[in-house]
mmCIF file as gemmi writes it, N, C-alpha and C atoms, coordinates in Angstrom:
data_model
loop_
_atom_site.group_PDB
_atom_site.id
_atom_site.type_symbol
_atom_site.label_atom_id
_atom_site.label_alt_id
_atom_site.label_comp_id
_atom_site.label_asym_id
_atom_site.label_entity_id
_atom_site.label_seq_id
_atom_site.pdbx_PDB_ins_code
_atom_site.Cartn_x
_atom_site.Cartn_y
_atom_site.Cartn_z
_atom_site.occupancy
_atom_site.B_iso_or_equiv
_atom_site.pdbx_formal_charge
_atom_site.auth_seq_id
_atom_site.auth_asym_id
_atom_site.pdbx_PDB_model_num
ATOM 1 N N . UNK Axp A 1 ? 106.195 145.642 137.021 1 0 ? 1 A 1
ATOM 2 C CA . UNK Axp A 1 ? 106.502 147.498 136.458 1 0 ? 1 A 1
ATOM 3 C C . UNK Axp A 1 ? 107.694 147.739 135.815 1 0 ? 1 A 1
ATOM 4 N N . UNK Axp A 2 ? 106.717 148.911 134.844 1 0 ? 2 A 1
ATOM 5 C CA . UNK Axp A 2 ? 107.54 149.293 134.029 1 0 ? 2 A 1
ATOM 6 C C . UNK Axp A 2 ? 108.237 150.44 134.319 1 0 ? 2 A 1
ATOM 7 N N . UNK Axp A 3 ? 110.021 150.635 133.975 1 0 ? 3 A 1
ATOM 8 C CA . UNK Axp A 3 ? 109.873 152.378 134.225 1 0 ? 3 A 1
ATOM 9 C C . UNK Axp A 3 ? 109.416 153.373 133.072 1 0 ? 3 A 1
ATOM 10 N N . UNK Axp A 4 ? 109.384 152.937 132.526 1 0 ? 4 A 1
ATOM 11 C CA . UNK Axp A 4 ? 109.114 154.086 131.526 1 0 ? 4 A 1
ATOM 12 C C . UNK Axp A 4 ? 107.449 154.163 131.831 1 0 ? 4 A 1
ATOM 13 N N . UNK Axp A 5 ? 106.443 153.201 132.218 1 0 ? 5 A 1
ATOM 14 C CA . UNK Axp A 5 ? 105.105 154.039 132.571 1 0 ? 5 A 1
ATOM 15 C C . UNK Axp A 5 ? 105.032 154.843 133.767 1 0 ? 5 A 1
ATOM 16 N N . UNK Axp A 6 ? 106.055 154.543 135.214 1 0 ? 6 A 1
ATOM 17 C CA . UNK Axp A 6 ? 105.973 154.942 136.26 1 0 ? 6 A 1
ATOM 18 C C . UNK Axp A 6 ? 106.776 156.471 136.052 1 0 ? 6 A 1
ATOM 19 N N . UNK Axp A 7 ? 107.548 156.748 135.543 1 0 ? 7 A 1
ATOM 20 C CA . UNK Axp A 7 ? 108.154 157.347 134.882 1 0 ? 7 A 1
ATOM 21 C C . UNK Axp A 7 ? 107.404 158.72 134.906 1 0 ? 7 A 1
ATOM 22 N N . UNK Axp A 8 ? 106.462 158.677 133.559 1 0 ? 8 A 1
ATOM 23 C CA . UNK Axp A 8 ? 105.263 158.687 132.527 1 0 ? 8 A 1
ATOM 24 C C . UNK Axp A 8 ? 104.105 158.961 134.288 1 0 ? 8 A 1
ATOM 25 N N . UNK Axp A 9 ? 103.859 158.919 134.785 1 0 ? 9 A 1
ATOM 26 C CA . UNK Axp A 9 ? 102.778 158.494 136.025 1 0 ? 9 A 1
ATOM 27 C C . UNK Axp A 9 ? 103.248 160.012 136.557 1 0 ? 9 A 1
ATOM 28 N N . UNK Axp A 10 ? 104.241 159.897 136.879 1 0 ? 10 A 1
ATOM 29 C CA . UNK Axp A 10 ? 105.148 160.589 137.551 1 0 ? 10 A 1
ATOM 30 C C . UNK Axp A 10 ? 105.468 162.051 136.953 1 0 ? 10 A 1
ATOM 31 N N . UNK Axp A 11 ? 105.562 162.34 135.491 1 0 ? 11 A 1
ATOM 32 C CA . UNK Axp A 11 ? 105.959 163.379 134.983 1 0 ? 11 A 1
ATOM 33 C C . UNK Axp A 11 ? 104.473 164.077 134.982 1 0 ? 11 A 1
ATOM 34 N N . UNK Axp A 12 ? 102.885 162.966 134.487 1 0 ? 12 A 1
ATOM 35 C CA . UNK Axp A 12 ? 101.951 163.808 135.067 1 0 ? 12 A 1
ATOM 36 C C . UNK Axp A 12 ? 101.287 164.499 136.026 1 0 ? 12 A 1
ATOM 37 N N . UNK Axp A 13 ? 101.808 163.551 137.145 1 0 ? 13 A 1
ATOM 38 C CA . UNK Axp A 13 ? 101.655 163.796 138.418 1 0 ? 13 A 1
ATOM 39 C C . UNK Axp A 13 ? 102.308 165.578 138.876 1 0 ? 13 A 1
ATOM 40 N N . UNK Axp A 14 ? 103.298 165.457 138.55 1 0 ? 14 A 1
ATOM 41 C CA . UNK Axp A 14 ? 104.297 166.537 138.48 1 0 ? 14 A 1
ATOM 42 C C . UNK Axp A 14 ? 103.139 168.105 136.873 1 0 ? 14 A 1
ATOM 43 N N . UNK Axp A 15 ? 103.006 167.489 135.81 1 0 ? 15 A 1
ATOM 44 C CA . UNK Axp A 15 ? 102.574 168.53 135.672 1 0 ? 15 A 1
ATOM 45 C C . UNK Axp A 15 ? 100.596 168.781 136.33 1 0 ? 15 A 1
ATOM 46 N N . UNK Axp A 16 ? 100.171 168.148 136.861 1 0 ? 16 A 1
ATOM 47 C CA . UNK Axp A 16 ? 98.62 168.227 137.38 1 0 ? 16 A 1
ATOM 48 C C . UNK Axp A 16 ? 99.109 169.294 138.634 1 0 ? 16 A 1
ATOM 49 N N . UNK Axp A 17 ? 100.253 169.436 139.791 1 0 ? 17 A 1
ATOM 50 C CA . UNK Axp A 17 ? 100.805 169.486 140.61 1 0 ? 17 A 1
ATOM 51 C C . UNK Axp A 17 ? 101.205 171.079 140.125 1 0 ? 17 A 1
ATOM 52 N N . UNK Axp A 18 ? 102.254 171.233 139.014 1 0 ? 18 A 1
ATOM 53 C CA . UNK Axp A 18 ? 102.312 172.449 138.263 1 0 ? 18 A 1
ATOM 54 C C . UNK Axp A 18 ? 101.385 173.331 138.238 1 0 ? 18 A 1
ATOM 55 N N . UNK Axp A 19 ? 100.29 172.585 137.714 1 0 ? 19 A 1
ATOM 56 C CA . UNK Axp A 19 ? 99.029 173.473 136.905 1 0 ? 19 A 1
ATOM 57 C C . UNK Axp A 19 ? 98.248 174.256 138.241 1 0 ? 19 A 1
ATOM 58 N N . UNK Axp A 20 ? 98.054 173.224 139.05 1 0 ? 20 A 1
ATOM 59 C CA . UNK Axp A 20 ? 97 174.209 140.487 1 0 ? 20 A 1
ATOM 60 C C . UNK Axp A 20 ? 97.948 174.406 141.13 1 0 ? 20 A 1
ATOM 61 N N . UNK Axp A 21 ? 98.959 174.844 140.586 1 0 ? 21 A 1
ATOM 62 C CA . UNK Axp A 21 ? 99.794 175.74 141.682 1 0 ? 21 A 1
ATOM 63 C C . UNK Axp A 21 ? 100.062 175.317 143.275 1 0 ? 21 A 1
ATOM 64 N N . UNK Axp A 22 ? 99.812 173.473 143.299 1 0 ? 22 A 1
ATOM 65 C CA . UNK Axp A 22 ? 100.043 172.94 144.618 1 0 ? 22 A 1
ATOM 66 C C . UNK Axp A 22 ? 101.877 172.678 144.853 1 0 ? 22 A 1
ATOM 67 N N . UNK Axp A 23 ? 102.842 172.979 145.919 1 0 ? 23 A 1
ATOM 68 C CA . UNK Axp A 23 ? 103.83 173.461 146.248 1 0 ? 23 A 1
ATOM 69 C C . UNK Axp A 23 ? 104.175 172.522 147.006 1 0 ? 23 A 1
ATOM 70 N N . UNK Axp A 24 ? 103.698 171.366 147.326 1 0 ? 24 A 1
ATOM 71 C CA . UNK Axp A 24 ? 104.11 170.127 148.155 1 0 ? 24 A 1
ATOM 72 C C . UNK Axp A 24 ? 105.49 169.028 148.426 1 0 ? 24 A 1
ATOM 73 N N . UNK Axp A 25 ? 105.362 168.884 149.407 1 0 ? 25 A 1
ATOM 74 C CA . UNK Axp A 25 ? 106.713 168.361 149.417 1 0 ? 25 A 1
ATOM 75 C C . UNK Axp A 25 ? 106.62 166.672 149.474 1 0 ? 25 A 1
ATOM 76 N N . UNK Axp A 26 ? 107.388 165.989 148.886 1 0 ? 26 A 1
ATOM 77 C CA . UNK Axp A 26 ? 107.156 164.489 148.522 1 0 ? 26 A 1
ATOM 78 C C . UNK Axp A 26 ? 106.512 163.697 149.555 1 0 ? 26 A 1
ATOM 79 N N . UNK Axp A 27 ? 107.409 164.042 151.058 1 0 ? 27 A 1
ATOM 80 C CA . UNK Axp A 27 ? 106.75 163.857 152.144 1 0 ? 27 A 1
ATOM 81 C C . UNK Axp A 27 ? 105.232 163.667 152.528 1 0 ? 27 A 1
ATOM 82 N N . UNK Axp A 28 ? 104.793 164.89 151.457 1 0 ? 28 A 1
ATOM 83 C CA . UNK Axp A 28 ? 103.328 164.853 152.267 1 0 ? 28 A 1
ATOM 84 C C . UNK Axp A 28 ? 102.856 163.827 150.911 1 0 ? 28 A 1
ATOM 85 N N . UNK Axp A 29 ? 103.303 163.829 150.094 1 0 ? 29 A 1
ATOM 86 C CA . UNK Axp A 29 ? 102.709 162.543 149.065 1 0 ? 29 A 1
ATOM 87 C C . UNK Axp A 29 ? 102.893 161.497 149.414 1 0 ? 29 A 1
ATOM 88 N N . UNK Axp A 30 ? 101.428 160.724 149.845 1 0 ? 30 A 1
ATOM 89 C CA . UNK Axp A 30 ? 101.119 159.471 150.627 1 0 ? 30 A 1
ATOM 90 C C . UNK Axp A 30 ? 100.166 158.303 149.376 1 0 ? 30 A 1
ATOM 91 N N . UNK Axp A 31 ? 100.693 157.163 149.313 1 0 ? 31 A 1
ATOM 92 C CA . UNK Axp A 31 ? 99.966 155.551 148.951 1 0 ? 31 A 1
ATOM 93 C C . UNK Axp A 31 ? 99.66 154.865 150.041 1 0 ? 31 A 1
ATOM 94 N N . UNK Axp A 32 ? 98.111 154.611 149.477 1 0 ? 32 A 1
ATOM 95 C CA . UNK Axp A 32 ? 97.84 153.533 151.217 1 0 ? 32 A 1
ATOM 96 C C . UNK Axp A 32 ? 97.281 152.108 149.733 1 0 ? 32 A 1
ATOM 97 N N . UNK Axp A 33 ? 97.748 151.101 150.335 1 0 ? 33 A 1
ATOM 98 C CA . UNK Axp A 33 ? 96.651 150.432 149.805 1 0 ? 33 A 1
ATOM 99 C C . UNK Axp A 33 ? 96.38 148.605 151.091 1 0 ? 33 A 1
ATOM 100 N N . UNK Axp A 34 ? 95.103 148.287 150.459 1 0 ? 34 A 1
ATOM 101 C CA . UNK Axp A 34 ? 94.903 147.288 151.137 1 0 ? 34 A 1
ATOM 102 C C . UNK Axp A 34 ? 94.821 146.218 150.909 1 0 ? 34 A 1
ATOM 103 N N . UNK Axp A 35 ? 94.583 144.51 151.467 1 0 ? 35 A 1
ATOM 104 C CA . UNK Axp A 35 ? 94.425 143.789 150.635 1 0 ? 35 A 1
ATOM 105 C C . UNK Axp A 35 ? 93.415 142.512 151.177 1 0 ? 35 A 1
ATOM 106 N N . UNK Axp A 36 ? 92.845 141.528 150.585 1 0 ? 36 A 1
ATOM 107 C CA . UNK Axp A 36 ? 92.541 140.607 152.089 1 0 ? 36 A 1
ATOM 108 C C . UNK Axp A 36 ? 93.538 139.42 151.657 1 0 ? 36 A 1
ATOM 109 N N . UNK Axp A 37 ? 93.54 139.025 152.299 1 0 ? 37 A 1
ATOM 110 C CA . UNK Axp A 37 ? 94.199 137.577 152.328 1 0 ? 37 A 1
ATOM 111 C C . UNK Axp A 37 ? 93.262 136.496 153.211 1 0 ? 37 A 1
ATOM 112 N N . UNK Axp A 38 ? 93.015 135.561 152.264 1 0 ? 38 A 1
ATOM 113 C CA . UNK Axp A 38 ? 91.887 134.566 152.946 1 0 ? 38 A 1
ATOM 114 C C . UNK Axp A 38 ? 93.001 133.408 153.732 1 0 ? 38 A 1
ATOM 115 N N . UNK Axp A 39 ? 92.906 132.845 154.852 1 0 ? 39 A 1
ATOM 116 C CA . UNK Axp A 39 ? 93.668 132.222 155.858 1 0 ? 39 A 1
ATOM 117 C C . UNK Axp A 39 ? 93.334 130.507 155.314 1 0 ? 39 A 1
ATOM 118 N N . UNK Axp A 40 ? 92.491 129.812 155.44 1 0 ? 40 A 1
ATOM 119 C CA . UNK Axp A 40 ? 92.164 128.989 155.04 1 0 ? 40 A 1
ATOM 120 C C . UNK Axp A 40 ? 92.627 128.475 153.489 1 0 ? 40 A 1
ATOM 121 N N . UNK Axp A 41 ? 92.942 128.724 152.716 1 0 ? 41 A 1
ATOM 122 C CA . UNK Axp A 41 ? 92.707 128.095 150.855 1 0 ? 41 A 1
ATOM 123 C C . UNK Axp A 41 ? 94.477 127.438 151.009 1 0 ? 41 A 1
ATOM 124 N N . UNK Axp A 42 ? 93.482 125.945 151.023 1 0 ? 42 A 1
ATOM 125 C CA . UNK Axp A 42 ? 94.304 125.665 150.829 1 0 ? 42 A 1
ATOM 126 C C . UNK Axp A 42 ? 93.452 123.689 149.892 1 0 ? 42 A 1
ATOM 127 N N . UNK Axp A 43 ? 93.4 124.179 148.13 1 0 ? 43 A 1
ATOM 128 C CA . UNK Axp A 43 ? 92.9 123.808 147.393 1 0 ? 43 A 1
ATOM 129 C C . UNK Axp A 43 ? 94.551 122.229 146.469 1 0 ? 43 A 1
ATOM 130 N N . UNK Axp A 44 ? 93.661 121.414 146.707 1 0 ? 44 A 1
ATOM 131 C CA . UNK Axp A 44 ? 94.431 120.261 146.247 1 0 ? 44 A 1
ATOM 132 C C . UNK Axp A 44 ? 94.679 119.957 145.525 1 0 ? 44 A 1
ATOM 133 N N . UNK Axp A 45 ? 95.98 119.149 144.684 1 0 ? 45 A 1
ATOM 134 C CA . UNK Axp A 45 ? 96.936 119.433 143.657 1 0 ? 45 A 1
ATOM 135 C C . UNK Axp A 45 ? 95.627 119.016 142.711 1 0 ? 45 A 1
ATOM 136 N N . UNK Axp A 46 ? 95.404 119.476 141.446 1 0 ? 46 A 1
ATOM 137 C CA . UNK Axp A 46 ? 94.239 118.616 140.419 1 0 ? 46 A 1
ATOM 138 C C . UNK Axp A 46 ? 95.267 118.797 139.468 1 0 ? 46 A 1
ATOM 139 N N . UNK Axp A 47 ? 94.558 117.722 138.758 1 0 ? 47 A 1
ATOM 140 C CA . UNK Axp A 47 ? 95.46 117.486 136.787 1 0 ? 47 A 1
ATOM 141 C C . UNK Axp A 47 ? 94.781 117.656 136.247 1 0 ? 47 A 1
ATOM 142 N N . UNK Axp A 48 ? 94.666 118.815 135.57 1 0 ? 48 A 1
ATOM 143 C CA . UNK Axp A 48 ? 93.833 119.207 134.832 1 0 ? 48 A 1
ATOM 144 C C . UNK Axp A 48 ? 94.143 118.449 133.331 1 0 ? 48 A 1
ATOM 145 N N . UNK Axp A 49 ? 92.939 118.028 132.655 1 0 ? 49 A 1
ATOM 146 C CA . UNK Axp A 49 ? 93.253 117.588 130.902 1 0 ? 49 A 1
ATOM 147 C C . UNK Axp A 49 ? 94.259 118.399 130.402 1 0 ? 49 A 1
ATOM 148 N N . UNK Axp A 50 ? 94.042 117.749 129.296 1 0 ? 50 A 1
ATOM 149 C CA . UNK Axp A 50 ? 95.27 118.6 128.172 1 0 ? 50 A 1
ATOM 150 C C . UNK Axp A 50 ? 94.322 119.454 127.433 1 0 ? 50 A 1
ATOM 151 N N . UNK Axp A 51 ? 94.487 120.709 126.836 1 0 ? 51 A 1
ATOM 152 C CA . UNK Axp A 51 ? 93.988 120.704 126.55 1 0 ? 51 A 1
ATOM 153 C C . UNK Axp A 51 ? 92.898 122.63 127.672 1 0 ? 51 A 1
ATOM 154 N N . UNK Axp A 52 ? 92.723 121.242 128.67 1 0 ? 52 A 1
ATOM 155 C CA . UNK Axp A 52 ? 91.285 122.528 129.298 1 0 ? 52 A 1
ATOM 156 C C . UNK Axp A 52 ? 91.518 123.776 129.645 1 0 ? 52 A 1
ATOM 157 N N . UNK Axp A 53 ? 90.548 124.729 129.423 1 0 ? 53 A 1
ATOM 158 C CA . UNK Axp A 53 ? 90.989 126.333 129.805 1 0 ? 53 A 1
ATOM 159 C C . UNK Axp A 53 ? 90.825 126.855 130.971 1 0 ? 53 A 1
ATOM 160 N N . UNK Axp A 54 ? 89.678 125.555 131.438 1 0 ? 54 A 1
ATOM 161 C CA . UNK Axp A 54 ? 88.865 126.424 132.805 1 0 ? 54 A 1
ATOM 162 C C . UNK Axp A 54 ? 90.004 124.953 134.153 1 0 ? 54 A 1
ATOM 163 N N . UNK Axp A 55 ? 89.811 125.59 135.92 1 0 ? 55 A 1
ATOM 164 C CA . UNK Axp A 55 ? 90.167 125.032 136.288 1 0 ? 55 A 1
ATOM 165 C C . UNK Axp A 55 ? 89.257 124.723 137.238 1 0 ? 55 A 1
ATOM 166 N N . UNK Axp A 56 ? 88.788 124.175 137.697 1 0 ? 56 A 1
ATOM 167 C CA . UNK Axp A 56 ? 87.866 123.75 139.451 1 0 ? 56 A 1
ATOM 168 C C . UNK Axp A 56 ? 88.513 123.233 140.258 1 0 ? 56 A 1
ATOM 169 N N . UNK Axp A 57 ? 88.311 124.229 141.463 1 0 ? 57 A 1
ATOM 170 C CA . UNK Axp A 57 ? 89.439 122.842 142.749 1 0 ? 57 A 1
ATOM 171 C C . UNK Axp A 57 ? 88.333 123.03 143.515 1 0 ? 57 A 1
ATOM 172 N N . UNK Axp A 58 ? 87.99 123.161 144.699 1 0 ? 58 A 1
ATOM 173 C CA . UNK Axp A 58 ? 87.567 122.273 145.879 1 0 ? 58 A 1
ATOM 174 C C . UNK Axp A 58 ? 88.491 123.372 147.063 1 0 ? 58 A 1
ATOM 175 N N . UNK Axp A 59 ? 87.754 124.479 147.72 1 0 ? 59 A 1
ATOM 176 C CA . UNK Axp A 59 ? 88.557 124.57 149.349 1 0 ? 59 A 1
ATOM 177 C C . UNK Axp A 59 ? 87.646 123.943 150.139 1 0 ? 59 A 1
ATOM 178 N N . UNK Axp A 60 ? 87.84 124.781 151.511 1 0 ? 60 A 1
ATOM 179 C CA . UNK Axp A 60 ? 87.086 124.321 152.755 1 0 ? 60 A 1
ATOM 180 C C . UNK Axp A 60 ? 86.294 125.378 153.041 1 0 ? 60 A 1
ATOM 181 N N . UNK Axp A 61 ? 85.613 126.217 152.139 1 0 ? 61 A 1
ATOM 182 C CA . UNK Axp A 61 ? 84.438 126.926 152.266 1 0 ? 61 A 1
ATOM 183 C C . UNK Axp A 61 ? 84.615 128.14 153.674 1 0 ? 61 A 1
ATOM 184 N N . UNK Axp A 62 ? 85.782 127.765 154.206 1 0 ? 62 A 1
ATOM 185 C CA . UNK Axp A 62 ? 85.901 128.997 155.141 1 0 ? 62 A 1
ATOM 186 C C . UNK Axp A 62 ? 86.467 130.479 154.613 1 0 ? 62 A 1
ATOM 187 N N . UNK Axp A 63 ? 85.682 131.256 154.382 1 0 ? 63 A 1
ATOM 188 C CA . UNK Axp A 63 ? 85.791 133.113 154.425 1 0 ? 63 A 1
ATOM 189 C C . UNK Axp A 63 ? 86.489 133.384 155.03 1 0 ? 63 A 1
ATOM 190 N N . UNK Axp A 64 ? 87.053 133.233 156.203 1 0 ? 64 A 1
ATOM 191 C CA . UNK Axp A 64 ? 87.752 134.131 157.153 1 0 ? 64 A 1
ATOM 192 C C . UNK Axp A 64 ? 88.725 134.077 156.352 1 0 ? 64 A 1
ATOM 193 N N . UNK Axp A 65 ? 89.372 135.903 156.608 1 0 ? 65 A 1
ATOM 194 C CA . UNK Axp A 65 ? 90.567 136.992 156.151 1 0 ? 65 A 1
ATOM 195 C C . UNK Axp A 65 ? 90.509 137.635 156.766 1 0 ? 65 A 1
ATOM 196 N N . UNK Axp A 66 ? 91.668 138.111 156.459 1 0 ? 66 A 1
ATOM 197 C CA . UNK Axp A 66 ? 92.824 139.088 157.176 1 0 ? 66 A 1
ATOM 198 C C . UNK Axp A 66 ? 93.054 140.031 156.414 1 0 ? 66 A 1
ATOM 199 N N . UNK Axp A 67 ? 93.142 141.041 157.278 1 0 ? 67 A 1
ATOM 200 C CA . UNK Axp A 67 ? 93.572 142.562 156.16 1 0 ? 67 A 1
ATOM 201 C C . UNK Axp A 67 ? 95.21 142.776 156.049 1 0 ? 67 A 1
ATOM 202 N N . UNK Axp A 68 ? 95.409 143.55 155.092 1 0 ? 68 A 1
ATOM 203 C CA . UNK Axp A 68 ? 97.467 143.392 155.46 1 0 ? 68 A 1
ATOM 204 C C . UNK Axp A 68 ? 96.888 145.182 154.62 1 0 ? 68 A 1
ATOM 205 N N . UNK Axp A 69 ? 97.31 145.822 155.436 1 0 ? 69 A 1
ATOM 206 C CA . UNK Axp A 69 ? 97.638 147.565 154.859 1 0 ? 69 A 1
ATOM 207 C C . UNK Axp A 69 ? 98.67 147.887 155.26 1 0 ? 69 A 1
ATOM 208 N N . UNK Axp A 70 ? 99.688 148.655 153.685 1 0 ? 70 A 1
ATOM 209 C CA . UNK Axp A 70 ? 100.61 149.22 153.748 1 0 ? 70 A 1
ATOM 210 C C . UNK Axp A 70 ? 100.946 150.704 152.836 1 0 ? 70 A 1
ATOM 211 N N . UNK Axp A 71 ? 101.299 151.557 153.614 1 0 ? 71 A 1
ATOM 212 C CA . UNK Axp A 71 ? 101.956 153.163 153.14 1 0 ? 71 A 1
ATOM 213 C C . UNK Axp A 71 ? 102.576 153.077 152.416 1 0 ? 71 A 1
ATOM 214 N N . UNK Axp A 72 ? 102.92 153.88 151.519 1 0 ? 72 A 1
ATOM 215 C CA . UNK Axp A 72 ? 104.262 154.95 151.471 1 0 ? 72 A 1
ATOM 216 C C . UNK Axp A 72 ? 104.419 156.054 151.398 1 0 ? 72 A 1
ATOM 217 N N . UNK Axp A 73 ? 105.162 157.069 151.091 1 0 ? 73 A 1
ATOM 218 C CA . UNK Axp A 73 ? 105.314 158.045 150.549 1 0 ? 73 A 1
ATOM 219 C C . UNK Axp A 73 ? 106.15 158.844 149.061 1 0 ? 73 A 1
ATOM 220 N N . UNK Axp A 74 ? 105.832 159.458 148.36 1 0 ? 74 A 1
ATOM 221 C CA . UNK Axp A 74 ? 106.895 159.69 147.482 1 0 ? 74 A 1
ATOM 222 C C . UNK Axp A 74 ? 108.555 160.449 147.867 1 0 ? 74 A 1
ATOM 223 N N . UNK Axp A 75 ? 108.143 160.438 149.092 1 0 ? 75 A 1
ATOM 224 C CA . UNK Axp A 75 ? 109.805 160.349 149.257 1 0 ? 75 A 1
ATOM 225 C C . UNK Axp A 75 ? 110.977 159.354 149.588 1 0 ? 75 A 1
ATOM 226 N N . UNK Axp A 76 ? 109.951 158.277 149.829 1 0 ? 76 A 1
ATOM 227 C CA . UNK Axp A 76 ? 110.497 156.861 149.92 1 0 ? 76 A 1
ATOM 228 C C . UNK Axp A 76 ? 110.142 156.344 151.597 1 0 ? 76 A 1
ATOM 229 N N . UNK Axp A 77 ? 109.224 156.827 151.948 1 0 ? 77 A 1
ATOM 230 C CA . UNK Axp A 77 ? 109.271 156.334 153.885 1 0 ? 77 A 1
ATOM 231 C C . UNK Axp A 77 ? 108.219 155.554 153.768 1 0 ? 77 A 1
ATOM 232 N N . UNK Axp A 78 ? 108.156 154.683 154.312 1 0 ? 78 A 1
ATOM 233 C CA . UNK Axp A 78 ? 106.561 153.49 154.534 1 0 ? 78 A 1
ATOM 234 C C . UNK Axp A 78 ? 106.559 153.685 156.035 1 0 ? 78 A 1
ATOM 235 N N . UNK Axp A 79 ? 105.514 152.805 156.51 1 0 ? 79 A 1
ATOM 236 C CA . UNK Axp A 79 ? 105.567 152.71 157.774 1 0 ? 79 A 1
ATOM 237 C C . UNK Axp A 79 ? 105.086 151.165 157.943 1 0 ? 79 A 1
ATOM 238 N N . UNK Axp A 80 ? 105.036 150.644 158.587 1 0 ? 80 A 1
ATOM 239 C CA . UNK Axp A 80 ? 105.127 149.144 158.868 1 0 ? 80 A 1
ATOM 240 C C . UNK Axp A 80 ? 104.187 148.834 158.618 1 0 ? 80 A 1
ATOM 241 N N . UNK Axp A 81 ? 103.91 147.71 158.05 1 0 ? 81 A 1
ATOM 242 C CA . UNK Axp A 81 ? 102.534 147.501 157.344 1 0 ? 81 A 1
ATOM 243 C C . UNK Axp A 81 ? 101.814 146.462 158.495 1 0 ? 81 A 1
ATOM 244 N N . UNK Axp A 82 ? 100.068 146.744 157.961 1 0 ? 82 A 1
ATOM 245 C CA . UNK Axp A 82 ? 99.036 146.884 159.477 1 0 ? 82 A 1
ATOM 246 C C . UNK Axp A 82 ? 98.762 145.362 158.755 1 0 ? 82 A 1
ATOM 247 N N . UNK Axp A 83 ? 98.226 144.832 159.985 1 0 ? 83 A 1
ATOM 248 C CA . UNK Axp A 83 ? 97.298 143.645 159.735 1 0 ? 83 A 1
ATOM 249 C C . UNK Axp A 83 ? 96.36 143.895 160.167 1 0 ? 83 A 1
ATOM 250 N N . UNK Axp A 84 ? 95.297 143.655 160.321 1 0 ? 84 A 1
ATOM 251 C CA . UNK Axp A 84 ? 93.509 143.356 160.623 1 0 ? 84 A 1
ATOM 252 C C . UNK Axp A 84 ? 93.256 141.864 160.663 1 0 ? 84 A 1
ATOM 253 N N . UNK Axp A 85 ? 93.1 141.493 162.041 1 0 ? 85 A 1
ATOM 254 C CA . UNK Axp A 85 ? 92.365 140.436 162.493 1 0 ? 85 A 1
ATOM 255 C C . UNK Axp A 85 ? 91.092 140.447 162.353 1 0 ? 85 A 1
ATOM 256 N N . UNK Axp A 86 ? 90.131 139.158 162.331 1 0 ? 86 A 1
ATOM 257 C CA . UNK Axp A 86 ? 88.956 138.958 162.703 1 0 ? 86 A 1
ATOM 258 C C . UNK Axp A 86 ? 89.257 139.19 164.387 1 0 ? 86 A 1
ATOM 259 N N . UNK Axp A 87 ? 88.35 139.773 165.526 1 0 ? 87 A 1
ATOM 260 C CA . UNK Axp A 87 ? 87.901 139.631 166.918 1 0 ? 87 A 1
ATOM 261 C C . UNK Axp A 87 ? 86.648 139.497 166.834 1 0 ? 87 A 1
ATOM 262 N N . UNK Axp A 88 ? 86.353 138.271 168.076 1 0 ? 88 A 1
ATOM 263 C CA . UNK Axp A 88 ? 84.6 137.963 168.538 1 0 ? 88 A 1
ATOM 264 C C . UNK Axp A 88 ? 85.013 139.402 169.308 1 0 ? 88 A 1
ATOM 265 N N . UNK Axp A 89 ? 83.015 139.967 169.33 1 0 ? 89 A 1
ATOM 266 C CA . UNK Axp A 89 ? 82.525 140.984 169.513 1 0 ? 89 A 1
ATOM 267 C C . UNK Axp A 89 ? 81.991 140.206 170.993 1 0 ? 89 A 1
């Protein structure tokens, strides 16, 4: 992250909030993101030929994943990350 880009983002956010006459507390502005993590991803070590642009490797083929969710607010508060795992139905 670059400080200039972060500052620009918050300047634009403030301009939009002012333009729409929205007076909100920083603790009410929230952001959440999720990411998926593959559980069995251990590709073997591969030594590519010199000058190769693409590297192909084989993995187990197991597509089982877990999801991790994180959330923060503009005041700096955060909730503990949540982990969602596959369960038998």
